[in-house]
N, C-alpha and C positions, 0 to 999 in steps of 0.2 A: 504494500500500500504506500503510495507516494503521498507525502505530506508537504504542503506549501505554507510557509510562514512569511507574512508580509510585514514590512516596517517602513517608516519614513514619512508617513502621512502627517498632515498637520495644517496649520493656518499660515498663510503667506499673503503678502500684499501683491497686487498686480505688478507685473514686471519682475517679480522675484523668482527664485528657483527652489526646487525640492528634488530629492533623489529618493525614489522608492526602491526597495530591495525585496526580492523574493528568494527565500532560501529553501532549497529542496532537500528532503530527507526520505529515508525509507528505500532508497535505491542507490546504486552507483551512478554518479554523474555521467551522462552521456549526451549525445547531440540530439536529444529529443526536441521536437518543436515546443516552444514556449511563447506565451503571448500575454498581453495586457488588454483588458477590457475595462470600460467604465460605464457607470450608470448614474446619470444626474436625476435629481428629484423630478418625478413626473414624466421621465423619458425612458425609452428603451435602452437596454444595454447595447453599447456600440464598441466596435473594434478600435483599438488604439495603436498597437504595435505588436509585431511578432518577430521571433528570431528562429531561423531554421537552418538546416545543414543542406547545402547543395554544392558540394565540392569546396566547401568553405562556409564560414558564417555569413548568412544573408539576412538582412533585416528589412522589414516592411512597415510602413506607417500609414495611418489614415491621413487624408489630405488636411484635416483640421489641425494636426499636430506636426506635420512634416516641416523640418527645418528648426523646430523648437525642442522636440523630444529626441532622445537618443537611447536606444535599447542595446544592451550589451551583456555578455556573459563574463563572470569572474570564476574561472574554473578552480582556482585555489581556494575560494570560499564557498564554492558550490552554490552560487547565487546568480540571479539575473537582475540587472539594475535598469531602472528607467530614470534617466536624467531629464528633468523637466525644467526648461528655461523659458524666460519671457512669458510667464504664466498670465493667463487672462481669467476674468471672473467666469467665463463660460467653460473653463476647465474644471470648475467645481463639480465634484462627483465622488462616488465611491469607486475606487480602483481595485480591480480584481486581477490576480495573477492566475494563469492557467497553464497546464502542461498536458501533453498528449502521450498516451501509452504507445502509440505508433503513428507514423506520419500519414496524414490524409492530404488530399489535394487542396482543400479549401481552408487555408490557414486563417482566413478572416472570419470564419463562422465559429460561433461558440460551440456548435455541435461537434466540431473537430477535436475538442479537448475533453479529457477524462477526469482531470484533477483540478481542483479550484481552491484558492486561498479564501480566507474569511472576508477579505476586503478591507481597505483602509481609506479613511475619509481624507480627501484633499479639499480644502476650502481656500479660495482666492478672493480676497477682499478688494474692493474698488479703492 
């Protein structure tokens, strides 16, 4: 059973930065697909970023965060990090880390992931 533990959420002013971390346990670290989703109050859960293996580490981002967020792996710490810069009030949401037991084609779909963290709140004030 894979367990995901998230950290790094909090309150930040617009234009500030936060780094979310997702630590995986219960398995040996490997190049399984991992992703971040978020859900704002009253809205559907949406894809934020993913990191997969395709002859090397490949990252994907939603258009809404491209250029501001950076998704990366830290193999030494067995974590995936989401560096969030130039935060906007519309980034306010609960952020969820997800991992896949095996690779699927649709990395942007929540149905492609098997394990989920508990979520961490990110609040960006004006």
